[in-house]
KOLDREN-591407 format. One line per 2 residues: their letters; for each residue x, y, z of C-alpha. Coordinates in nm, 3 decimals, always signed. Example, Ala and Ser with C-alpha at 12.3 -4.5 7.8 and 13.67 -1.06 7.14 Angstrom:
REM KOLDREN-591407
AS = +1.230:-0.450:+0.780 | +1.367:-0.106:+0.714 $
REM end
This chain:
REM KOLDREN-591407
MN = +6.254:+6.964:+8.129 | +6.561:+7.179:+8.104 $
DL = +6.690:+7.262:+7.758 | +7.055:+7.160:+7.791 $
SS = +7.128:+7.260:+7.433 | +7.087:+7.632:+7.501 $
PA = +7.407:+7.804:+7.617 | +7.417:+7.930:+7.974 $
SP = +7.417:+8.304:+8.018 | +7.760:+8.433:+8.120 $
PA = +7.778:+8.591:+8.465 | +7.754:+8.967:+8.476 $
LE = +8.099:+9.116:+8.520 | +8.170:+9.425:+8.725 $
RL = +8.295:+9.699:+8.496 | +8.586:+9.903:+8.626 $
SR = +8.800:+10.166:+8.465 | +9.176:+10.137:+8.501 $
NE = +9.174:+10.421:+8.757 | +8.897:+10.254:+8.957 $
AQ = +9.083:+9.923:+8.960 | +9.401:+10.096:+9.080 $
AR = +9.204:+10.280:+9.348 | +9.060:+9.953:+9.481 $
TT = +9.410:+9.806:+9.493 | +9.538:+10.108:+9.686 $
IA = +9.257:+10.076:+9.941 | +9.316:+9.702:+9.980 $
QR = +9.691:+9.744:+10.030 | +9.702:+10.064:+10.238 $
GG = +9.368:+10.081:+10.420 | +9.472:+9.905:+10.741 $
AL = +9.505:+10.043:+11.096 | +9.367:+10.390:+11.017 $
AL = +9.356:+10.612:+11.324 | +9.045:+10.829:+11.355 $
RL = +8.816:+10.982:+11.615 | +8.446:+10.901:+11.648 $
GG = +8.230:+11.063:+11.911 | +8.535:+11.201:+12.089 $
QA = +8.697:+10.856:+12.120 | +9.002:+10.706:+11.946 $
WQ = +8.930:+10.423:+11.701 | +9.118:+10.223:+11.439 $
AD = +8.961:+10.133:+11.105 | +9.047:+9.856:+10.861 $
LR = +8.917:+9.916:+10.506 | +8.872:+9.642:+10.246 $
PL = +8.700:+9.676:+9.906 | +8.393:+9.459:+9.857 $
AG = +8.335:+9.250:+9.547 | +8.030:+9.377:+9.364 $
GA = +7.787:+9.636:+9.492 | +7.619:+9.466:+9.789 $
AP = +7.316:+9.665:+9.902 | +7.276:+9.750:+10.272 $
AP = +7.014:+9.569:+10.480 | +6.675:+9.748:+10.508 $
QD = +6.722:+9.806:+10.882 | +7.068:+9.964:+10.844 $
WM = +7.121:+10.331:+10.906 | +7.240:+10.516:+10.596 $
LQ = +7.414:+10.853:+10.610 | +7.449:+11.014:+10.267 $
VE = +7.736:+11.261:+10.248 | +7.858:+11.492:+9.974 $
WA = +8.220:+11.611:+9.975 | +8.448:+11.758:+9.707 $
GA = +8.188:+11.677:+9.442 | +8.170:+11.309:+9.540 $
TL = +7.880:+11.118:+9.695 | +7.937:+10.855:+9.961 $
CV = +7.703:+10.666:+10.190 | +7.796:+10.527:+10.531 $
CV = +7.577:+10.227:+10.619 | +7.577:+10.104:+10.980 $
PP = +7.375:+9.811:+11.125 | +7.172:+9.895:+11.439 $
AS = +7.390:+9.669:+11.656 | +7.701:+9.858:+11.545 $
VG = +7.535:+10.189:+11.631 | +7.498:+10.052:+11.983 $
EL = +7.873:+9.989:+11.997 | +7.928:+10.363:+11.966 $
SA = +7.773:+10.398:+12.310 | +8.024:+10.159:+12.473 $
PL = +8.292:+10.423:+12.547 | +8.027:+10.632:+12.726 $
LD = +7.903:+10.337:+12.938 | +8.237:+10.195:+13.060 $
GA = +8.242:+9.927:+12.790 | +7.877:+9.819:+12.819 $
SL = +7.716:+9.880:+12.479 | +7.343:+9.903:+12.412 $
TE = +7.214:+9.654:+12.156 | +6.914:+9.868:+12.058 $
LP = +6.899:+10.244:+12.074 | +6.592:+10.461:+12.024 $
AE = +6.594:+10.618:+11.680 | +6.656:+10.969:+11.815 $
LA = +6.952:+10.855:+12.028 | +7.096:+10.642:+11.745 $
LA = +7.080:+10.938:+11.507 | +7.250:+11.162:+11.763 $
ML = +7.530:+10.907:+11.814 | +7.586:+10.876:+11.438 $
EA = +7.587:+11.251:+11.379 | +7.836:+11.302:+11.664 $
AL = +8.067:+11.038:+11.517 | +8.031:+11.188:+11.170 $
GD = +8.110:+11.533:+11.308 | +8.462:+11.421:+11.401 $
VF = +8.511:+11.283:+11.050 | +8.389:+11.611:+10.897 $
TA = +8.638:+11.804:+11.111 | +8.922:+11.592:+10.973 $
LR = +8.798:+11.636:+10.613 | +8.785:+12.014:+10.647 $
TL = +9.159:+12.025:+10.719 | +9.226:+11.885:+10.370 $
GR = +9.101:+12.205:+10.204 | +8.872:+12.034:+9.953 $
GE = +8.544:+12.190:+10.050 | +8.282:+12.158:+10.320 $
PQ = +8.137:+11.806:+10.372 | +7.758:+11.801:+10.394 $
LL = +7.520:+11.545:+10.540 | +7.235:+11.515:+10.288 $
QA = +7.022:+11.259:+10.471 | +7.031:+11.010:+10.759 $
AT = +6.764:+10.740:+10.776 | +6.698:+10.367:+10.789 $
GA = +6.571:+10.175:+10.489 | +6.690:+10.436:+10.240 $
EL = +6.800:+10.335:+9.890 | +7.152:+10.392:+9.770 $
PA = +7.202:+10.663:+9.508 | +7.241:+10.515:+9.162 $
GC = +7.606:+10.613:+9.125 | +7.730:+10.464:+9.454 $
RH = +7.830:+10.126:+9.313 | +8.168:+10.082:+9.488 $
GV = +8.150:+9.909:+9.827 | +8.418:+9.920:+10.098 $
QA = +8.393:+9.729:+10.425 | +8.501:+9.923:+10.734 $
LL = +8.587:+9.726:+11.048 | +8.640:+9.959:+11.344 $
RQ = +8.780:+9.886:+11.690 | +8.811:+10.118:+11.985 $
SD = +9.181:+10.188:+12.041 | +9.172:+10.159:+12.421 $
GP = +8.856:+9.958:+12.480 | +8.655:+9.652:+12.374 $
AA = +8.407:+9.824:+12.143 | +8.401:+9.711:+11.778 $
LD = +8.163:+9.782:+11.494 | +8.110:+9.694:+11.130 $
AT = +8.006:+9.942:+10.862 | +8.013:+9.972:+10.484 $
LH = +8.096:+10.265:+10.262 | +7.922:+10.299:+9.925 $
LD = +8.093:+10.548:+9.695 | +8.058:+10.681:+9.345 $
AL = +8.360:+10.675:+9.113 | +8.492:+11.011:+9.232 $
GL = +8.447:+10.910:+9.596 | +8.646:+10.592:+9.535 $
LL = +8.931:+10.791:+9.379 | +8.926:+11.046:+9.664 $
LA = +8.945:+10.771:+9.926 | +9.237:+10.608:+9.747 $
GL = +9.408:+10.947:+9.723 | +9.388:+10.987:+10.101 $
LV = +9.561:+10.649:+10.147 | +9.819:+10.650:+9.870 $
RR = +10.101:+10.789:+10.085 | +10.052:+10.532:+10.363 $
AP = +10.277:+10.227:+10.391 | +10.124:+9.903:+10.259 $
RP = +9.980:+9.671:+10.519 | +10.216:+9.377:+10.593 $
PA = +10.129:+9.049:+10.423 | +9.948:+8.792:+10.634 $
PH = +10.081:+8.447:+10.543 | +9.843:+8.163:+10.622 $
AL = +9.944:+7.967:+10.931 | +9.889:+7.635:+10.748 $
WP = +10.118:+7.710:+10.453 | +10.370:+7.425:+10.424 $
LR = +10.745:+7.488:+10.443 | +10.979:+7.226:+10.296 $
LP = +11.315:+7.270:+10.465 | +11.608:+7.063:+10.334 $
AE = +11.868:+6.970:+10.599 | +12.148:+7.145:+10.413 $
IG = +12.506:+7.054:+10.499 | +12.672:+7.295:+10.257 $
CT = +12.692:+7.430:+9.905 | +12.927:+7.535:+9.628 $
RV = +12.902:+7.733:+9.307 | +12.983:+7.601:+8.962 $
TA = +12.911:+7.712:+8.607 | +12.642:+7.548:+8.398 $
QE = +12.917:+7.400:+8.181 | +13.094:+7.249:+8.484 $
LA = +12.764:+7.106:+8.610 | +12.695:+6.943:+8.272 $
SL = +13.036:+6.772:+8.285 | +12.974:+6.605:+8.623 $
GA = +12.932:+6.229:+8.628 | +12.916:+5.935:+8.870 $
GD = +13.233:+5.912:+9.078 | +13.324:+6.280:+9.052 $
VV = +13.389:+6.463:+9.379 | +13.259:+6.812:+9.447 $
LL = +13.420:+7.008:+9.731 | +13.198:+7.226:+9.949 $
DV = +13.280:+7.597:+9.943 | +13.039:+7.649:+10.235 $
NH = +13.013:+7.387:+10.510 | +12.729:+7.414:+10.763 $
VD = +12.830:+7.097:+10.955 | +13.059:+7.142:+11.255 $
AQ = +13.214:+6.914:+11.519 | +12.884:+6.903:+11.711 $
RT = +12.705:+6.771:+11.399 | +12.482:+7.077:+11.368 $
LW = +12.333:+7.186:+11.036 | +12.065:+7.413:+10.894 $
LS = +11.709:+7.343:+10.785 | +11.671:+7.600:+10.510 $
AD = +11.474:+7.642:+10.189 | +11.681:+7.925:+10.041 $
GQ = +12.022:+7.901:+10.207 | +11.971:+8.237:+10.377 $
QG = +11.730:+8.175:+10.667 | +11.616:+7.872:+10.860 $
LR = +11.644:+7.657:+11.174 | +11.966:+7.541:+11.338 $
VQ = +11.944:+7.171:+11.436 | +12.173:+6.897:+11.566 $
LP = +12.219:+6.540:+11.445 | +12.249:+6.321:+11.756 $
AL = +12.453:+5.999:+11.760 | +12.534:+5.894:+11.401 $
SP = +12.694:+6.149:+11.169 | +12.637:+6.118:+10.794 $
YE = +12.978:+5.963:+10.728 | +12.985:+5.722:+11.029 $
SE = +12.794:+5.426:+10.886 | +13.005:+5.127:+10.994 $
SE = +12.731:+4.990:+11.220 | +12.477:+4.999:+10.937 $
AS = +12.720:+4.842:+10.693 | +12.790:+4.548:+10.932 $
AG = +12.423:+4.475:+11.000 | +12.298:+4.134:+10.889 $
PQ = +12.027:+4.057:+10.634 | +11.766:+4.034:+10.911 $
AQ = +11.840:+4.384:+11.034 | +11.556:+4.631:+11.056 $
PP = +11.538:+4.892:+10.778 | +11.723:+5.212:+10.869 $
QA = +11.519:+5.467:+11.059 | +11.492:+5.834:+10.980 $
PV = +11.701:+6.029:+11.231 | +11.561:+6.270:+11.487 $
LI = +11.693:+6.625:+11.478 | +11.715:+6.846:+11.787 $
VT = +11.640:+7.215:+11.741 | +11.928:+7.420:+11.884 $
HA = +11.822:+7.765:+11.761 | +11.479:+7.903:+11.674 $
WS = +11.404:+8.043:+11.330 | +11.671:+8.287:+11.217 $
AT = +11.642:+8.527:+10.925 | +12.022:+8.547:+10.888 $
MP = +12.215:+8.223:+10.849 | +12.587:+8.273:+10.919 $
TT = +12.775:+8.173:+10.608 | +13.119:+8.190:+10.454 $
EP = +12.980:+8.176:+10.102 | +13.203:+8.367:+9.861 $
AP = +13.092:+8.716:+9.770 | +12.954:+8.757:+9.418 $
AE = +13.210:+8.840:+9.154 | +13.262:+9.194:+9.035 $
PL = +13.073:+9.294:+8.719 | +13.259:+9.200:+8.404 $
DA = +13.393:+9.455:+8.158 | +13.220:+9.484:+7.824 $
DA = +13.500:+9.284:+7.656 | +13.469:+9.006:+7.913 $
EL = +13.093:+8.953:+7.905 | +12.958:+8.600:+7.915 $
AS = +13.001:+8.435:+7.578 | +12.725:+8.178:+7.632 $
LD = +12.477:+8.045:+7.884 | +12.728:+7.774:+7.975 $
AL = +12.910:+8.023:+8.198 | +12.605:+8.113:+8.409 $
PV = +12.655:+8.036:+8.782 | +12.467:+7.747:+8.944 $
RL = +12.433:+7.696:+9.320 | +12.492:+7.331:+9.408 $
SF = +12.355:+7.249:+9.753 | +12.375:+6.923:+9.945 $
DL = +12.126:+6.798:+10.203 | +12.041:+6.486:+10.405 $
GE = +11.665:+6.502:+10.352 | +11.397:+6.750:+10.443 $
VT = +11.150:+6.839:+10.714 | +10.802:+6.968:+10.628 $
LT = +10.640:+7.210:+10.872 | +10.352:+7.453:+10.859 $
LA = +10.429:+7.821:+10.902 | +10.267:+7.814:+11.247 $
QA = +10.480:+7.516:+11.354 | +10.801:+7.683:+11.237 $
RA = +10.715:+7.998:+11.433 | +10.643:+7.799:+11.749 $
LQ = +10.963:+7.588:+11.748 | +11.191:+7.636:+12.047 $
PG = +11.539:+7.500:+12.128 | +11.521:+7.143:+12.257 $
QT = +11.227:+7.033:+12.043 | +11.280:+6.739:+11.808 $
LE = +11.205:+6.696:+11.438 | +11.222:+6.389:+11.218 $
LA = +11.390:+6.378:+10.878 | +11.184:+6.230:+10.597 $
RP = +11.456:+5.975:+10.505 | +11.733:+5.774:+10.676 $
LS = +12.093:+5.891:+10.661 | +12.191:+5.575:+10.473 $
GG = +12.011:+5.718:+10.173 | +12.312:+5.938:+10.109 $
VR = +12.340:+6.306:+10.032 | +12.094:+6.469:+9.795 $
IR = +12.236:+6.705:+9.532 | +12.036:+7.009:+9.421 $
AN = +12.105:+7.262:+9.146 | +11.941:+7.597:+9.223 $
GA = +11.698:+7.407:+9.447 | +11.605:+7.132:+9.195 $
LI = +11.694:+6.774:+9.297 | +11.937:+6.631:+9.040 $
GE = +12.112:+6.340:+9.211 | +12.262:+6.170:+9.516 $
GD = +12.610:+6.123:+9.655 | +12.820:+6.028:+9.958 $
LV = +13.009:+6.249:+10.199 | +13.389:+6.231:+10.179 $
QI = +13.678:+6.419:+10.336 | +13.973:+6.530:+10.125 $
DG = +14.263:+6.685:+10.315 | +14.024:+6.795:+10.588 $
QL = +13.773:+6.954:+10.349 | +13.424:+6.811:+10.320 $
GV = +13.305:+6.703:+9.977 | +13.046:+6.488:+9.803 $
SV = +13.124:+6.194:+9.577 | +12.856:+6.178:+9.308 $
RT = +12.664:+5.849:+9.313 | +12.388:+5.922:+9.061 $
LT = +12.286:+6.218:+8.847 | +11.964:+6.277:+8.658 $
LQ = +12.123:+6.536:+8.429 | +12.131:+6.429:+8.067 $
NP = +12.317:+6.613:+7.797 | +12.121:+6.669:+7.476 $
REM end
């Protein structure tokens, strides 16, 4: 019977110095698409630090190298060694190579790497041993996965680097001047895109004074005569769509419907322009910096962006990328629900569209703001 009263042993934590942690970050961020030559062929390598010190499989080839005072081991599975033969056989790799041929292929590939290292002026790299089933040196506790693909062919192989602390720092030093690899957003990340009709800017004090029945004029109006508007999360980039048939302020037919009428349906939007990173806008330019004597006296004068939308559409990142003009989207709410009011993106109330001397505005219906 298990003794549940005894505390569980905490998991062993990998110990890293600050420099080692920074080196791993550098490799993770800047170790992509490295151009190198192996066996006289052009390859690209993608380096990623491994969590913990995973030991190589017993059948893997291990090449122990010493360079600039550091020790590093290159571990390659037998199947990956066969991939090195693909460029020599018109793309047909050998799954199993005799030991002598495998060693020759590995040494030829390593020779190109040694040639590149010599140009750095940090000493002569030396191959200390090359064998299968060898044990890693005690100090080589930092693992880095290396995924390699032939630049102009189908060959691909997987290898791991095992480095001591100095080797890790040297590898990071070789990469530190490279540009970071671009982020890779997940295709299933959700995007919530409000159907924004416009916005205006007020101070926090002006926002606090708003109440039901007040009218806010739009400084920026995204709606035009063709009833087009933007689906945007930040007011700077998004999708251009069109509202067919009923516009937000043409609701006579809904108002005259009898008690047996069907509940209002969410409208369908037609995409007129694929995703754009630059929304055209007439939003006022930010004010010039204030003089020292005219600095803000309190937080009440801080600017707030009031935006107004008709609902929102939720898409995955992959769906947003694939949208083309002519496709249709459905709003999450009917137009009869009114205009939603947001302060710096946070939903704070609802209102109705009005026109005052030809300028579009919103009459506040409800607000969730409460003064203390």
